[in-house]
C-alpha positions in Angstrom: 143.8 132.3 107.8 146.2 129.9 106.0 146.0 126.4 106.5 149.0 124.9 108.6 151.7 123.7 106.9 151.2 120.5 108.8 149.2 118.8 111.3 150.4 116.2 113.8 147.3 114.3 115.2 146.4 112.6 118.5 147.0 109.2 116.4 150.1 109.7 116.0 151.2 110.5 119.5 153.3 107.6 121.3 151.6 105.2 124.1 153.1 108.1 126.5 151.7 110.8 124.8 154.8 112.4 123.1 155.8 112.7 120.1 157.7 110.4 117.7 161.5 110.8 116.5 160.1 111.7 113.3 157.4 114.0 113.9 160.2 116.0 116.6 162.7 116.2 114.0 159.7 117.6 111.6 159.1 120.0 114.2 162.9 121.3 114.5 163.2 121.4 111.1 160.3 123.6 110.7 160.8 126.0 113.7 164.8 126.4 112.8 163.2 127.7 109.5 160.9 130.2 111.5 157.8 128.8 111.7 155.6 128.7 114.7 153.6 125.7 116.5 150.7 125.4 118.2 151.1 123.0 120.9 149.1 121.0 123.8 150.3 122.6 126.8 149.6 121.5 130.2 146.3 123.1 130.6 145.4 124.1 126.9 146.9 125.3 123.4 149.9 127.3 123.1 151.6 129.0 120.0 155.6 128.3 120.3 158.7 129.3 118.2 162.5 129.4 118.7 163.5 132.1 121.1 166.0 133.1 118.1 162.7 133.9 116.0 161.1 135.7 118.5 161.5 139.2 116.5 159.8 137.4 113.4 156.5 136.6 115.0 156.3 139.7 117.4 153.3 141.0 115.2 151.9 137.5 115.3 152.5 137.5 119.0 151.0 140.5 119.9 147.5 139.2 118.2 147.6 135.7 120.0 148.1 137.3 123.5 144.8 138.2 125.5 143.7 138.9 129.1 145.9 137.2 131.7 147.7 134.9 128.9 151.4 134.5 129.7 154.9 134.8 127.6 157.5 132.9 128.8 160.5 131.0 127.9 160.8 127.1 128.1 164.2 125.3 128.7 164.4 121.6 128.8 167.0 121.2 131.4 168.4 122.7 134.5 171.8 122.6 132.2 170.4 125.2 129.2 168.4 127.1 132.2 171.8 127.7 134.1 173.3 129.5 130.6 170.5 132.0 131.1 169.8 132.3 135.0 171.9 132.5 138.1 169.5 130.9 140.6 169.7 131.2 144.3 169.1 127.9 146.6 165.1 128.4 147.1 164.7 128.7 143.1 166.5 126.3 142.4 164.9 123.8 145.0 161.2 124.6 143.9 162.3 124.3 139.7 164.3 120.8 140.9 161.3 118.9 142.8 158.3 120.7 141.2 158.9 120.7 137.2 158.4 117.5 135.5 157.3 119.6 132.6 159.8 122.3 130.7 161.6 124.8 132.9 159.7 128.1 132.3 160.6 131.5 132.9 157.6 134.0 132.6 157.9 137.4 131.0 155.3 139.9 133.3 156.4 143.3 132.2 156.0 144.4 128.4 158.8 146.8 129.0 161.2 144.5 130.2 161.2 142.5 127.4 165.0 143.4 127.0 166.0 142.2 130.4 163.9 139.0 130.4 165.7 137.8 127.0 169.1 138.0 128.2 171.2 136.7 131.3 169.1 137.3 134.4 170.3 137.1 137.9 166.9 135.7 140.2 168.1 137.7 143.2 168.8 141.0 141.3 165.9 140.6 139.0 162.2 142.1 139.8 160.5 140.8 136.8 161.1 137.1 136.1 158.8 134.9 137.3 158.0 130.9 137.2 155.5 129.0 135.6 155.4 125.4 137.0 154.3 123.1 134.0 153.8 119.6 133.6 153.6 119.2 129.3 155.4 116.3 128.1 155.1 118.2 124.0 156.5 121.5 125.7 159.3 120.0 127.2 160.2 117.9 124.1 159.9 120.6 121.6 162.1 122.7 124.3 164.5 120.0 124.0 164.8 119.4 120.1 167.3 122.2 119.8 170.0 124.8 121.3 167.7 127.2 121.8 164.7 128.1 124.3 161.2 128.6 122.7 159.1 131.2 123.3 155.5 130.3 124.3 152.1 131.8 124.3 148.9 130.7 126.3 146.4 130.9 123.7 142.7 132.1 125.5 139.4 132.9 125.0 137.5 136.3 125.8 136.6 135.1 129.1 140.7 134.4 129.8 139.8 130.6 130.2 142.4 128.4 128.1 141.7 127.0 124.7 141.2 123.1 125.0 139.1 122.2 122.1 140.1 122.4 118.0 136.6 123.9 117.3 137.8 126.9 119.8 141.1 126.9 118.5 140.3 127.7 115.0 137.8 129.9 115.7 141.1 132.2 117.7 143.1 131.2 115.0 141.0 132.6 112.1 141.0 135.8 113.8 145.1 135.8 114.4 146.5 134.1 111.8 147.2 135.9 108.5 148.0 134.4 104.9 151.8 135.0 105.2 152.3 133.0 108.8 153.9 130.0 108.9 152.8 127.5 111.4 152.2 124.1 112.3 149.7 122.1 114.8 150.1 119.4 117.3 146.4 118.2 118.3 145.9 117.5 121.9 143.5 116.2 124.5 143.5 115.3 128.3 144.2 118.8 129.4 144.5 119.5 133.0 141.6 121.5 134.2 143.9 123.6 136.4 146.1 126.1 134.9 149.9 126.0 136.1 150.6 127.8 139.0 152.8 131.1 138.5 155.1 132.2 141.3 157.9 135.2 141.7 160.7 134.9 143.8 160.4 138.0 146.3 164.5 139.0 147.0 163.8 141.5 150.1 161.9 138.4 151.9 164.1 135.8 150.2 160.8 133.9 149.9 158.3 133.3 146.9 155.0 135.0 146.3 151.6 133.8 145.0 150.8 135.3 141.0 148.8 132.7 139.8 147.0 129.9 141.8 147.2 126.6 140.0 147.4 122.7 140.4 150.4 122.8 142.7 149.5 124.4 146.2 151.2 127.6 147.5 151.8 126.1 150.8 153.7 123.2 149.1 155.8 125.2 147.1 157.2 126.9 150.4 157.7 123.9 152.2 160.0 122.5 149.5 161.8 125.8 148.8 163.4 125.6 152.3 165.1 122.4 151.5 168.4 121.8 149.6 168.5 121.2 145.9 170.4 118.4 144.8 171.6 119.9 141.3 174.7 122.0 141.7 174.6 121.0 145.8 178.6 122.3 146.2 176.9 125.6 145.4 174.2 125.5 148.5 176.6 124.6 151.1 
């Protein structure tokens, strides 16, 4: 395994846990030059790269995937999400109220990658899931350019998230090759529960629970019945 091009240490993070403007610009430039970044997400480390560079990292992403690890698209806000996804009222409400972190679509079927990376209508699409995340770093990186980021959860053999640098380096030594260009943002204080993953069932016009997580499913069902404030003229 080659060494990372650079490391952003915990001590370089802002008081609120985010990235300085200097380091965010450094990450942006690196991503635009086809790089990939190992980042602290909410419950463990993930690998991230720009969506436009996804094909260049295909082999690496396949090496990093294991068990129930998700591959996802992360958007910085509703405006960017709506450029890709046509939301129904229920999905808009859930996303609006329960996603303090990046707005994330989960890729759940390997054979449907082409559909996933193109414009999607939630009420017609059978493959798209939502991961309800709370990660300030992931949101900042998703907002640093005009492109969403692809993220892949990094998991141990027992399917639990990787949270320590020692465990992280064990995985990276096996997955990264000398030709891979990558950087590292150190993390700490991960959540003990993984993000909740849900899927919209167009037939029953309700949500299905895919992975139990930090947000209770009954709370998700409750807020899905409320009108979202975003684009309210579309729902009334």
